[in-house]
Structure formats: structure tokens, C-alpha cells
C-alpha positions as CSV (number, residue, x, y, z in Angstrom):
1,M,1.8,-17.7,-40.4
2,T,0.3,-18.4,-37.0
3,P,-1.7,-15.4,-35.6
4,A,-0.5,-13.9,-32.4
5,H,-2.4,-14.8,-29.3
6,P,-4.2,-11.9,-27.7
7,A,-2.5,-10.4,-24.6
8,R,-3.6,-12.0,-21.4
9,P,-5.6,-9.6,-19.3
10,A,-3.8,-8.2,-16.2
11,H,-6.6,-9.4,-14.0
12,P,-9.4,-12.0,-14.0
13,P,-12.8,-11.0,-15.4
14,E,-15.8,-10.5,-13.0
15,P,-17.3,-12.0,-11.0
16,W,-14.5,-13.0,-8.5
17,Q,-15.0,-16.0,-6.3
18,L,-12.8,-15.6,-3.2
19,R,-12.3,-17.4,0.1
20,G,-10.5,-16.5,3.3
21,R,-10.8,-15.0,6.8
22,G,-11.2,-11.4,7.9
23,D,-11.4,-9.1,11.0
24,V,-14.0,-6.4,10.7
25,T,-14.8,-3.4,12.9
26,L,-17.6,-0.9,12.7
27,W,-17.0,2.7,13.8
28,R,-19.0,5.9,14.2
29,V,-17.2,8.8,12.6
30,P,-18.1,12.5,12.3
31,L,-19.7,13.3,8.9
32,D,-17.2,16.0,8.1
33,A,-14.3,13.6,8.5
34,V,-15.5,11.2,5.8
35,P,-13.6,11.4,2.5
36,A,-15.3,12.3,-0.8
37,L,-17.9,9.8,-2.0
38,P,-19.2,9.1,-5.5
39,D,-21.8,11.3,-7.1
40,G,-25.4,10.5,-6.0
41,V,-24.1,8.8,-2.9
42,R,-24.4,10.1,0.7
43,A,-23.2,8.8,4.0
44,L,-25.8,7.1,6.2
45,R,-26.5,9.5,9.1
46,V,-26.8,7.9,12.5
47,R,-27.2,10.4,15.4
48,G,-25.4,13.0,13.3
49,E,-22.5,10.8,12.5
50,S,-21.5,8.3,9.8
51,L,-20.8,4.5,10.0
52,V,-17.5,3.2,8.7
53,V,-16.2,-0.3,8.4
54,T,-12.5,-1.2,8.5
55,A,-11.2,-4.7,7.7
56,F,-8.0,-6.7,7.4
57,V,-8.7,-9.7,5.1
58,D,-6.6,-12.7,4.2
59,Y,-7.9,-14.1,0.9
60,A,-6.6,-17.7,0.8
61,E,-5.7,-20.4,-1.7
62,G,-8.9,-22.0,-3.0
63,G,-10.3,-18.8,-4.3
64,L,-9.7,-17.0,-7.6
65,L,-6.8,-15.0,-6.1
66,A,-4.8,-15.3,-2.9
67,Y,-3.7,-12.0,-1.3
68,H,-4.0,-9.7,1.7
69,E,-6.1,-6.5,2.1
70,L,-6.8,-3.6,4.3
71,L,-9.8,-1.3,3.7
72,A,-12.0,1.4,5.0
73,A,-15.5,1.7,3.6
74,V,-18.4,4.1,4.4
75,V,-22.0,2.9,4.9
76,V,-23.9,4.9,2.3
77,R,-27.4,5.5,0.9
78,H,-27.6,5.0,-2.9
79,G,-31.0,5.0,-4.6
80,R,-33.5,3.3,-2.3
81,G,-31.0,1.1,-0.5
82,L,-27.8,0.9,1.6
83,A,-24.4,0.0,0.3
84,L,-20.7,0.4,1.1
85,S,-18.4,2.8,-0.7
86,I,-14.7,2.0,-0.3
87,T,-12.6,5.1,0.3
88,D,-9.2,3.6,1.2
89,I,-7.8,0.2,0.3
90,W,-4.5,-1.6,-0.1
91,V,-3.6,-5.1,-1.3
92,D,-0.4,-7.0,-2.0
93,S,-1.5,-8.4,-5.4
94,P,-0.9,-6.5,-8.6
95,E,-3.7,-8.6,-10.2
96,S,-6.1,-7.6,-7.5
97,L,-5.1,-3.9,-7.8
98,A,-5.6,-3.9,-11.6
99,G,-8.9,-5.7,-11.4
100,G,-10.3,-3.6,-8.6
101,R,-9.6,-0.4,-10.4
102,A,-10.6,-1.5,-13.9
103,L,-13.7,-3.5,-13.2
104,W,-15.3,-1.7,-10.3
105,G,-13.5,1.6,-9.7
106,I,-12.1,0.5,-6.3
107,P,-9.1,2.7,-5.6
108,K,-6.6,-0.1,-4.6
109,D,-3.0,0.7,-3.9
110,L,-0.1,-1.7,-3.0
111,A,1.2,-2.3,0.5
112,T,3.1,-5.0,2.3
113,F,1.4,-7.0,5.0
114,E,2.3,-9.0,8.1
115,M,-0.2,-11.5,9.3
116,A,1.9,-13.8,11.4
117,E,-1.2,-15.3,13.1
118,P,-5.0,-15.0,12.7
119,G,-6.2,-11.8,14.1
120,V,-2.9,-10.0,14.2
121,S,-2.3,-7.8,11.2
122,E,-0.4,-4.8,10.0
123,A,0.1,-3.1,6.6
124,R,2.8,-0.8,5.5
125,V,3.8,1.3,2.5
126,D,7.5,1.8,2.0
127,G,8.0,0.7,5.6
128,V,5.6,3.3,7.0
129,L,2.7,1.9,9.0
130,L,-0.8,2.3,7.5
131,S,-2.6,0.4,10.3
132,A,-2.2,-2.4,12.7
133,A,-4.9,-4.4,14.4
134,S,-5.2,-7.2,17.0
135,S,-8.5,-9.1,17.2
136,R,-9.4,-11.7,19.8
137,P,-12.6,-13.8,19.9
138,R,-15.1,-13.1,22.7
139,R,-17.0,-15.8,24.5
140,G,-20.0,-16.9,22.7
141,P,-21.2,-18.9,19.7
142,T,-19.9,-18.8,16.2
143,V,-22.8,-18.0,14.0
144,P,-22.9,-19.6,10.5
145,V,-24.0,-17.2,7.8
146,P,-25.5,-18.9,4.7
147,R,-24.2,-17.7,1.3
148,V,-27.2,-15.5,0.7
149,L,-25.9,-12.5,2.6
150,R,-26.2,-9.8,-0.1
151,G,-24.9,-6.3,-0.4
152,R,-23.6,-3.7,-2.8
153,V,-20.4,-1.7,-3.3
154,V,-20.8,1.7,-5.0
155,Q,-17.8,3.4,-6.6
156,T,-16.8,5.9,-9.3
157,L,-15.7,4.2,-12.5
158,A,-14.7,6.2,-15.6
159,G,-16.6,9.2,-14.3
160,S,-19.8,7.3,-13.5
161,T,-21.2,5.9,-10.3
162,V,-21.4,2.2,-10.5
163,S,-23.0,-0.4,-8.2
164,T,-21.6,-3.9,-7.9
165,R,-23.2,-6.9,-6.2
166,I,-21.5,-8.9,-3.5
167,T,-22.7,-12.1,-1.8
168,A,-21.0,-13.8,1.1
169,G,-21.3,-16.5,3.7
170,G,-19.2,-18.1,6.4
171,R,-18.8,-18.3,10.2
172,I,-19.0,-15.0,12.2
173,S,-18.1,-14.5,15.8
174,R,-18.0,-11.5,18.1
175,A,-14.5,-10.2,18.8
176,T,-12.6,-7.6,20.8
177,A,-10.3,-5.6,18.5
178,E,-7.6,-2.9,18.9
179,W,-6.7,-0.8,15.9
180,S,-4.1,1.9,15.4
181,F,-4.1,4.6,12.7
182,P,-1.0,6.8,12.7
183,P,-2.0,10.5,12.9
184,T,0.0,11.4,9.8
185,G,-1.1,8.4,7.7
186,P,-3.9,8.2,5.1
187,L,-6.3,6.7,7.6
188,A,-5.8,9.5,10.2
189,W,-9.4,10.6,9.5
190,L,-10.5,7.6,11.6
191,G,-8.6,9.1,14.5
192,T,-9.2,7.5,17.9
193,R,-12.8,6.7,17.3
194,Q,-14.8,4.4,19.6
195,A,-15.5,1.0,18.0
196,L,-19.1,0.0,17.9
197,L,-18.7,-3.7,17.0
198,S,-16.0,-6.1,16.0
199,V,-16.4,-9.5,14.4
200,S,-14.1,-12.2,12.9
201,A,-15.2,-14.1,9.8
202,E,-13.7,-17.5,9.5
203,D,-13.6,-19.5,6.3
204,F,-15.9,-17.2,4.4
205,A,-16.8,-17.4,0.7
206,L,-17.3,-14.2,-1.2
207,T,-18.6,-13.4,-4.7
208,F,-17.7,-9.9,-5.9
209,G,-19.5,-8.8,-9.1
210,P,-20.9,-8.4,-11.5
211,K,-21.7,-4.7,-11.8
212,L,-25.4,-3.9,-11.6
213,S,-25.6,-0.4,-12.9
214,G,-23.9,2.9,-13.7
215,S,-25.4,6.4,-13.3
């Protein structure tokens, strides 16, 4: 009798090697507006406010998975260093959702995306708008970033705070971006904040994982 093959995992193992392009904006947000963060993690305070990153990302063919993503992440202090903690995130890939939750504690949900052209993006759940963004390049050089740009993402996984390594590289250029966050949606806590900086990352490569620690 031939033994049964083990069930295929619902997601690839870590680390994930991904490629694509993204539009990223940095915001300053009041501390009391920031959602709950993992234990042992606190928002970085800059002039009495927190720093928050939003991004629309198009992960392309050629990486481990191809899908779209919308996220909001808070710049935090964890231990002796800085990291990001993702508070809100949507994807259109069940594999990405399952892996994000199971491997790293990233609270991914499903949404539908429209990215008809680079820099023009929107995401919806059941037809209701989560966010829309339009990003245009500004005059100036595109800056190559070697694939040694390192960071960490800190999340809650199975009741513990876990830190995961990320490394990235690509081409980054300054951009002018306009974002909308419906006042009754899950990103309403971002309100009508003033953007500090927007960039577009073209043809980036990203390695997500492995986990570094749990506490």
C-alpha cells in the first residue's frame, strides 16, 4: 500500500523572496490615534506624534508569490532598535494571507485591488473602499538602493512578540502622492494627516524572514 503524501502547506515556508513595485508614504499621526501594538513595543515619538507608513504594493511574477497589498505600519521601538509593526493590511492572495498570519503574525485580510497603471491604486472589501492613492514621480534622480537595506517587522504571534528580518533593494524616487481614507473605514484613524514624504520603489527585491526572536 502506497503511503499517503503529506498535505501541501497552505503557504510557502519562510523566507519569502519577492519582487515588484510599490508606492510608500510616511505620515505623522497623533499617538492616541495609533492602534494597539504588540507587548514590549512602543511607537516612536517625534515631536509628540508617531510616524506611520502606508503602502500600495504590486508583487510581480518572478518572486515567490504574485499579489497586491495595501498596508499601514507604525514605526516603533523594540529593544534597542527601530522596527515596523503592521497594524492594518490587505492582500488578494489566500496563500499570502495564510503565510503572513501563520509565519509572522501579520494580520492580513482579503481585499480586491485595482491597479490599472503604475502609481494609481485602490483596494476594496465587498465593494467598499478601503483606500485609494495616486502617486506621481517628482523631478530628480532615481536612487539605486543595494540589497543590503535591512529592517525588522515586529508582530504578535501565538501570544508572543516576534521580530522578523527584512532586507530590500531596488530603485527609489521621490514622488507626490494623494491618498484617501474613508472616514467610516478601518483606516479612518489616519484621517486627513499631512504626508511627510512619498517615494516610489521600482523593480525592488525583498526578502521577508526568517523570524529572529520571540519574547
